[in-house]
Each structure stands twice: as C-alpha cells, then as structure tokens.
C-alpha positions as CSV (number, residue, x, y, z in Angstrom):
1,X,20.9,12.2,9.2
2,X,20.3,10.7,5.7
3,X,22.2,7.5,6.7
4,X,20.0,7.1,9.7
5,X,16.9,7.4,7.5
6,X,18.2,4.8,5.1
7,X,19.0,2.4,8.0
8,X,15.6,3.1,9.6
9,X,13.6,2.5,6.4
10,X,15.6,-0.6,5.5
11,X,15.3,-2.2,8.9
12,X,11.6,-1.3,9.1
13,X,11.0,-2.9,5.7
14,X,13.0,-6.0,6.7
15,X,11.0,-6.3,10.0
16,X,7.7,-5.9,8.1
17,X,8.8,-8.5,5.6
18,X,9.8,-10.9,8.4
19,X,6.4,-10.5,10.1
20,X,4.6,-11.0,6.8
21,X,6.6,-14.3,6.2
22,X,5.6,-15.5,9.7
23,X,2.0,-14.6,8.9
24,X,2.2,-16.8,5.8
25,X,3.5,-19.7,8.0
26,X,0.8,-19.2,10.6
27,X,-2.0,-19.1,7.9
28,X,-0.3,-22.0,6.0
29,X,-1.3,-20.7,2.6
30,X,1.0,-19.6,-0.3
31,X,4.0,-21.0,1.5
32,X,6.9,-22.8,-0.1
33,X,10.4,-24.0,0.7
34,X,11.7,-24.3,3.4
35,X,8.3,-24.9,5.0
36,X,7.2,-27.2,2.1
37,X,8.9,-28.9,-0.8
38,X,7.5,-26.4,-3.3
39,X,9.6,-23.6,-4.7
40,X,7.3,-20.6,-5.3
41,X,7.0,-16.8,-4.8
42,X,7.3,-17.3,-1.0
43,X,10.6,-19.1,-1.6
44,X,11.9,-16.4,-3.9
45,X,10.9,-13.6,-1.5
46,X,13.2,-15.1,1.1
47,X,16.0,-13.9,-1.1
48,X,15.4,-10.4,0.1
49,X,17.2,-10.9,3.4
50,X,20.6,-11.7,1.9
51,X,20.1,-8.7,-0.5
52,X,19.4,-6.4,2.4
53,X,22.3,-7.6,4.5
54,X,24.7,-7.3,1.5
55,X,23.3,-3.9,0.7
56,X,23.8,-2.7,4.3
57,X,27.4,-3.8,4.2
58,X,28.0,-2.2,0.9
59,X,26.3,1.0,1.9
60,X,28.3,1.2,5.1
61,X,31.5,0.7,2.9
62,X,30.3,3.5,0.6
63,X,30.0,1.1,-2.4
64,X,26.2,1.6,-3.0
65,X,23.9,4.5,-2.3
66,X,20.5,5.8,-3.0
67,X,20.2,4.1,-6.4
68,X,20.6,0.7,-4.9
69,X,18.0,1.3,-2.2
70,X,15.6,2.9,-4.7
71,X,15.7,-0.1,-7.0
72,X,15.6,-2.6,-4.2
73,X,12.6,-1.0,-2.4
74,X,10.9,-0.2,-5.7
75,X,11.3,-3.8,-6.8
76,X,10.0,-5.0,-3.5
77,X,6.9,-2.8,-3.7
78,X,6.2,-4.0,-7.2
79,X,6.7,-7.7,-6.2
80,X,4.5,-7.5,-3.1
81,X,1.8,-5.6,-4.9
82,X,1.8,-8.0,-7.9
83,X,1.7,-11.0,-5.6
84,X,-1.1,-9.7,-3.4
85,X,-3.0,-7.1,-5.4
86,X,-2.4,-7.5,-9.1
87,X,-4.7,-9.1,-11.6
88,X,-2.6,-12.2,-11.5
89,X,-2.1,-12.2,-7.7
90,X,-0.9,-15.5,-6.3
91,X,-2.3,-14.6,-2.9
92,X,-5.1,-12.1,-3.3
93,X,-6.6,-10.2,-0.4
94,X,-9.3,-12.7,0.4
95,X,-6.7,-15.4,1.1
96,X,-5.0,-13.0,3.6
97,X,-8.0,-11.8,5.5
98,X,-9.9,-15.0,5.1
99,X,-6.9,-17.1,6.3
100,X,-7.8,-16.7,10.0
101,X,-10.8,-17.9,12.0
102,X,-10.9,-14.6,13.8
103,X,-11.9,-11.9,11.2
104,X,-10.1,-9.1,13.1
105,X,-6.8,-11.0,12.9
106,X,-7.3,-11.6,9.2
107,X,-8.0,-7.9,8.6
108,X,-4.9,-6.9,10.6
109,X,-2.8,-9.3,8.5
110,X,-4.3,-7.7,5.4
111,X,-3.6,-4.2,6.7
112,X,0.0,-5.2,7.4
113,X,0.5,-6.2,3.8
114,X,-1.0,-2.9,2.6
115,X,1.3,-0.9,5.1
116,X,4.3,-3.0,4.0
117,X,3.7,-2.3,0.3
118,X,3.2,1.4,1.1
119,X,6.4,1.6,3.2
120,X,8.4,0.0,0.3
121,X,6.8,2.5,-2.2
122,X,7.5,5.5,0.1
123,X,11.1,4.3,0.6
124,X,11.6,4.0,-3.1
125,X,10.3,7.5,-3.8
126,X,12.5,8.9,-1.0
127,X,15.6,7.1,-2.3
128,X,14.8,7.9,-6.0
129,X,14.6,11.6,-5.1
130,X,18.0,11.4,-3.3
131,X,19.5,9.5,-6.2
132,X,18.4,12.1,-8.7
133,X,19.7,14.9,-6.5
134,X,23.1,13.1,-6.3
135,X,23.1,12.7,-10.1
136,X,22.2,16.4,-10.6
137,X,24.9,17.4,-8.2
138,X,27.5,15.4,-10.1
139,X,26.4,16.9,-13.4
140,X,26.7,20.4,-12.0
141,X,30.2,19.6,-10.6
142,X,29.2,20.0,-6.9
143,X,30.0,16.4,-6.1
144,X,33.0,14.3,-7.0
C-alpha cells in the first residue's frame, strides 16, 4: 500500500510539474532553454524529470526509500515556493495570473501553482514521517 502511495504522489507531482512547464511555455514568460537561449530557473527545474525517473528506478530496486522522496519533494516545494512566492520571486503571482488575456485562465494557472507547491509539501511531510518511523524501527531493532 505504501509503495502505491509513493508512486501516486510522485506521478501526481510529475504531472503537475509538466502542466506547469507547459503553462510557462503558453504564457511565454520566465522561460529558458530549450525554448530560448537563456539558462535560468526554468531550465534548472527541467532537471526534476531525470531525478524522478532515476528515483523511481532506484526505489523499485530497493536502493532508495522515504528519505529520498522526502528530500526531493521537500526541495521541490522549497524551490517552487521561492521562485513563485518568496521575497525574491523570479515569477511572482501577478506574472502568473496576469499572463493571460482571460483572467479566469490566469487565476486557474495561479491556483495550479499553489496546489502544486501544496502537493509537494504534503508529500514531503508524508515521506518524512515514514522516514523517521523507519529510522526509529531500525534503532529499536525491529527492522534490519
């Protein structure tokens, strides 16, 4: 059951990330390589897909566990939040919801980013709790 939850949360996060990247491309702001010649936060954020794929392969092989997913999703939540909501945001909310001629579409795009960051944070909390439970079980001798 726990493996299914990890797969679900990971694939949901990857899907939300992909839709957000497509949203960037549609709006045409805060984009970088491979859509422009610039290397920026957009470009760096594309690195998440190989990390997810590698993580899934290593998880399936039993080489990584909750700690990996806690750090990856927690780092993702921090990155997305800093880029979009922090005091030094590269793409603050007004660029997201103001990036469309139709206000409703802009607010949906903004809501998507909020939901995406929330999913990453929730995933990180879920995995951190599982990670600490595993560590506790090892310490008490209940897990090899």
